[in-house]
C-alpha positions as MATLAB code, in Angstrom:
seq = 'XXXXXXXXXXXXXXXXXXXXXXXXXXXXXXXXXXXXXXXXXXXXXXXXXXXXXXXXXXXXXXXXXXXXXXXXXXXXXXXXXXXXXXXXXXXXXXX';
ca = [
      65.928   96.757  -22.902;
      66.736   95.014  -26.154;
      69.783   92.780  -26.400;
      72.232   93.272  -29.236;
      71.958   90.340  -31.575;
      72.851   90.023  -35.221;
      70.710   88.121  -37.686;
      72.966   86.495  -40.242;
      70.132   85.557  -42.582;
      68.952   87.785  -45.369;
      65.295   88.670  -45.499;
      63.261   90.305  -48.223;
      62.151   93.873  -47.493;
      59.707   96.064  -49.352;
      59.449   99.805  -48.642;
      56.348  101.769  -49.653;
      55.234   98.884  -51.870;
      57.895   99.575  -54.488;
      61.493   99.639  -53.264;
      62.542   96.014  -52.796;
      65.827   94.555  -51.618;
      67.380   91.924  -49.389;
      68.580   93.129  -45.995;
      70.064   91.842  -42.788;
      68.733   93.314  -39.589;
      69.802   93.679  -36.001;
      68.361   95.228  -32.881;
      70.973   97.417  -31.249;
      69.608   98.773  -28.003;
      66.376  100.542  -28.925;
      67.169  100.703  -32.668;
      66.350   98.419  -35.566;
      69.378   98.583  -37.875;
      68.901   97.570  -41.519;
      71.910   96.839  -43.692;
      72.151   95.790  -47.310;
      74.843   93.457  -48.654;
      77.114   95.207  -51.136;
      79.842   92.855  -52.322;
      82.102   92.083  -49.380;
      80.725   95.076  -47.466;
      77.489   96.018  -45.749;
      75.744   99.269  -46.613;
      73.812  100.633  -43.632;
      70.408  101.656  -44.946;
      68.597  103.026  -41.928;
      68.418  102.988  -38.143;
      64.845  103.019  -36.888;
      64.163  103.824  -33.226;
      61.783  101.116  -31.992;
      59.648  103.676  -30.136;
      58.959  105.469  -33.464;
      57.433  102.357  -35.080;
      53.656  102.424  -35.452;
      50.933  100.270  -37.038;
      52.866   97.073  -36.311;
      51.293   94.042  -38.005;
      52.100   90.368  -38.422;
      50.210   88.227  -40.925;
      50.661   85.640  -43.660;
      51.324   86.403  -47.308;
      50.986   83.436  -49.679;
      51.702   81.045  -46.803;
      54.762   82.874  -45.432;
      54.948   85.154  -42.424;
      55.164   88.905  -42.950;
      55.766   91.811  -40.543;
      54.869   95.371  -41.454;
      55.074   98.752  -39.775;
      55.153  102.476  -40.421;
      58.077  104.760  -39.611;
      57.962  108.468  -40.569;
      55.278  107.900  -43.242;
      57.261  105.032  -44.824;
      55.682  101.580  -44.842;
      58.122   98.695  -44.355;
      57.301   95.029  -44.990;
      59.547   92.078  -44.148;
      58.929   88.630  -45.582;
      60.088   85.207  -44.430;
      63.151   84.396  -46.461;
      65.834   83.108  -44.104;
      65.558   80.935  -41.067;
      64.133   82.628  -37.971;
      64.346   86.273  -39.133;
      60.609   86.882  -38.676;
      60.667   85.063  -35.312;
      63.605   87.254  -34.249;
      61.661   90.393  -35.235;
      58.588   89.167  -33.318;
      60.685   88.585  -30.174;
      61.973   92.161  -30.337;
      58.916   94.098  -31.558;
      55.908   92.344  -30.051;
      56.718   92.784  -26.366;
];
C-alpha cells in the first residue's frame, strides 16, 4: 500500500500537450491527488486511481527528468521543477 505523503514542492504539469500549470501532488492510499495553488488556497484538480494509470514512462527532456502517463485518454506529463518531486513520483509509481 502507498503511504500518505505530501510533496510541498511545485512541479510543472502538462495535460494533453496543451494545458499547462504548476501543481503539488500527493499519494493518498491508491490515489494520486493533484492540487493547484490558488492564492492562499489549494484547488483540487483531480484524483487519479493509481491502478487506472497506463503507459507509464520516465525519460529526460532537455536534461531534466520527466514522467508521463495516460489516464482515461488524457496524457499527463510532469517535469522536474522542485526538489525531489520526480523522485517521489518514481518511488510511488514504479514499484
